[in-house]
C-alpha positions as CSV (number, residue, x, y, z in Angstrom):
1,M,173.6,143.0,125.8
2,E,173.4,139.9,123.6
3,A,176.2,137.4,123.1
4,R,175.9,134.9,120.2
5,D,178.0,131.9,119.4
6,L,181.1,133.0,121.3
7,F,184.2,130.9,120.9
8,H,187.5,131.6,122.6
9,I,190.7,129.5,122.4
10,Y,193.8,130.0,124.6
11,R,197.0,129.0,122.8
12,E,200.2,128.3,124.6
13,T,203.0,127.0,122.3
14,E,201.4,124.0,120.7
15,V,198.6,123.5,123.3
16,E,195.1,124.8,122.6
17,T,192.4,125.1,125.3
18,V,188.9,125.9,124.1
19,A,187.3,128.1,126.8
20,L,184.1,129.1,125.0
21,R,182.3,126.7,122.6
22,G,179.5,128.7,121.1
23,A,178.2,130.5,124.3
24,N,175.0,132.5,124.1
25,L,173.7,135.0,126.7
26,D,171.0,137.7,126.9
27,L,171.2,140.5,129.5
28,R,168.0,142.6,129.4
29,P,167.5,146.0,131.1
30,G,166.4,145.7,134.7
31,S,167.3,142.0,134.9
32,W,169.7,140.1,137.2
33,T,171.3,137.0,135.9
34,S,173.5,134.7,137.9
35,L,176.0,132.3,136.3
36,M,177.3,129.3,138.1
37,G,179.5,126.4,137.1
38,P,182.6,124.4,137.9
39,S,186.1,126.0,137.7
40,G,187.4,125.9,134.2
41,S,184.0,126.0,132.6
42,G,184.6,129.4,130.9
43,K,182.7,131.8,133.2
44,S,185.5,134.3,133.7
45,T,186.5,134.1,130.0
46,L,182.9,134.9,129.1
47,V,182.9,138.0,131.4
48,H,186.2,139.2,129.9
49,V,184.8,138.8,126.3
50,L,181.5,140.6,127.3
51,A,183.5,143.5,128.7
52,G,185.8,143.8,125.7
53,L,189.0,142.7,127.6
54,L,189.4,139.7,125.3
55,E,188.7,139.4,121.6
56,P,186.9,136.1,120.9
57,N,187.8,133.8,118.0
58,G,184.2,133.8,116.8
59,G,180.8,135.2,117.6
60,S,179.4,138.6,118.6
61,V,178.5,140.7,121.6
62,M,175.8,143.3,120.7
63,F,175.4,146.4,122.9
64,H,173.1,149.1,121.6
65,H,173.2,147.8,118.1
66,Q,177.0,147.7,117.9
67,D,179.2,144.7,118.1
68,V,181.6,145.2,121.0
69,T,184.0,142.6,119.5
70,R,184.5,144.7,116.4
71,L,185.4,147.9,118.3
72,S,189.0,149.2,118.7
73,A,190.7,148.7,122.1
74,A,190.2,152.4,122.8
75,E,186.5,152.3,122.0
76,R,186.0,149.2,124.3
77,A,187.8,151.0,127.1
78,R,185.5,154.0,126.7
79,L,182.4,151.6,127.0
80,R,183.8,150.3,130.3
81,R,184.3,153.8,131.6
82,T,180.7,154.9,130.7
83,H,178.3,152.1,130.1
84,I,179.7,148.7,131.2
85,G,180.7,148.3,134.8
86,L,183.2,145.5,135.5
87,V,184.2,143.8,138.8
88,L,186.9,141.2,138.5
89,Q,188.1,138.7,141.1
90,R,191.4,140.6,141.4
91,D,193.5,143.6,140.1
92,N,190.5,145.9,140.1
93,L,192.2,149.0,141.6
94,H,195.0,151.4,140.5
95,P,197.8,150.9,143.1
96,L,199.0,154.5,142.9
97,L,195.6,156.1,143.7
98,D,193.9,156.2,147.0
99,I,190.4,154.8,147.4
100,A,188.6,158.1,146.5
101,G,190.9,158.5,143.5
102,N,190.1,155.0,142.3
103,V,186.3,155.6,142.4
104,A,186.6,159.0,140.8
105,L,188.9,157.8,138.0
106,P,186.3,156.7,135.5
107,L,184.3,159.9,136.1
108,R,187.3,162.2,135.6
109,L,188.4,160.3,132.5
110,D,184.9,160.9,131.1
111,G,185.2,164.6,131.7
112,R,183.0,164.9,134.8
113,G,183.6,167.9,137.1
114,A,185.5,167.6,140.4
115,G,182.3,168.5,142.4
116,E,180.2,165.9,140.6
117,A,182.9,163.3,141.0
118,R,183.4,164.0,144.7
119,E,179.6,163.8,145.4
120,R,179.4,160.4,143.6
121,V,182.5,159.1,145.4
122,E,181.1,159.9,148.8
123,E,177.7,158.4,147.9
124,L,179.2,155.1,146.8
125,L,181.8,154.7,149.5
126,D,179.0,155.3,152.1
127,A,176.9,152.7,150.4
128,V,179.7,150.1,150.7
129,G,180.6,151.1,154.2
130,L,184.0,152.7,153.5
131,L,183.3,156.4,153.6
132,D,186.0,157.0,156.2
133,W,188.6,155.2,154.1
134,Q,188.8,157.7,151.2
135,R,192.5,158.5,151.7
136,H,193.7,155.0,152.3
137,A,195.9,153.4,149.6
138,A,194.6,150.4,147.7
139,A,197.6,148.4,149.2
140,E,196.2,149.0,152.7
141,L,192.9,147.2,152.1
142,S,192.0,143.6,152.9
143,G,190.6,141.5,150.1
144,G,187.0,142.1,151.1
145,E,187.6,145.9,151.4
146,A,189.2,146.0,148.0
147,Q,186.3,144.1,146.5
148,R,183.9,146.7,147.9
149,V,185.9,149.5,146.5
150,A,186.0,147.7,143.1
151,L,182.2,147.6,143.1
152,A,182.0,151.3,143.9
153,V,184.4,152.0,140.9
154,A,182.2,149.9,138.6
155,L,179.0,151.7,139.8
156,A,180.5,155.2,139.6
157,P,179.3,156.1,136.0
158,R,175.9,154.4,136.6
159,P,176.4,151.7,134.0
160,Q,173.7,150.1,131.9
161,V,175.3,146.7,132.3
162,L,177.2,145.4,135.3
163,L,179.5,142.4,135.0
164,A,180.7,141.1,138.4
165,D,182.9,138.0,138.7
166,E,182.5,136.7,142.3
167,P,181.6,140.1,143.8
168,T,181.1,138.7,147.3
169,G,183.8,136.1,147.2
170,E,185.8,137.7,150.1
171,L,183.0,139.3,152.0
172,D,181.4,138.2,155.3
173,E,177.7,137.3,155.2
174,T,176.5,140.7,156.5
175,T,178.6,142.7,154.1
176,A,177.7,140.5,151.2
177,A,174.0,141.0,151.9
178,R,174.6,144.8,151.9
179,V,176.4,144.6,148.6
180,L,173.7,142.5,147.1
181,D,171.1,145.0,148.2
182,L,173.1,147.7,146.5
183,L,173.1,145.7,143.2
184,D,169.4,145.1,143.5
185,E,168.8,148.8,143.9
186,L,170.9,149.5,140.8
187,R,168.8,147.1,138.9
188,A,165.4,148.3,140.2
189,R,166.0,152.0,140.1
190,G,168.5,152.4,137.3
191,G,167.3,149.7,135.0
192,A,170.7,148.2,134.7
193,A,171.3,144.6,133.5
194,I,173.4,142.7,136.0
195,L,175.4,139.5,135.5
196,T,177.0,137.9,138.6
197,V,179.4,135.0,138.2
198,T,179.4,133.1,141.5
199,H,179.9,129.9,143.4
200,N,177.6,131.1,146.2
201,P,174.0,129.8,146.0
202,Q,172.9,132.7,148.2
203,V,174.0,135.2,145.5
204,A,172.4,133.1,142.8
205,E,169.1,133.1,144.6
206,R,168.9,136.9,144.4
207,A,168.8,136.8,140.6
208,Q,165.7,136.4,138.4
209,Q,167.5,134.2,135.9
210,R,169.9,131.5,137.1
211,L,172.2,129.8,134.5
212,I,174.9,127.2,134.5
213,M,178.0,127.1,132.4
214,R,179.5,123.7,131.4
215,D,182.4,123.2,129.0
216,G,182.2,126.7,127.5
217,V,178.4,126.7,126.9
218,V,175.7,128.5,128.9
219,V,172.7,126.3,129.8
220,D,169.5,126.8,131.9
221,D,169.7,126.0,135.6
222,R,167.4,123.0,135.7
């Protein structure tokens, strides 16, 4: 995935806030990139644009020779179901589905069989330590548990790119280490490109490329 010259402006009545000011980013297969920076620097906006949740005011996001920013909303949604895993800081889960149903949802929407979906759900929930919670509702989860389920949802279709905004923000140190090991396995075995947005230096240290975002622009961590 390659982002070039991304601009995004939030408009509220007569007030304009420039969140991205020509941001550039390269995510290569099998790479892990961490992105740090102060609140309000544009990190979450960049993730939303990369995932196709926001349409930028300028620039491009190339994924397999197609510009994600030029796709329809339905086409962008299909990319998120099949090739681009996404973990946001909140509102990751469908409130009317149990945990197993949430993890299985992208697989069933993509036409996978019930048996294949069930096997993948059990594999991922075991990996994040929630195998015995399959029938619990999303509303019953703590913030850390919901974050682990959100990661399982994002990993379900074996994405080629994983975009994770503060994936360990509500996890204790032991659970966070387990989640980071899972991400590293995804990168090493599956060849996925990973972007983690984080305030945690321990998360950033796991990445091969560490970047900083300031005033809507991505810069090297130096």
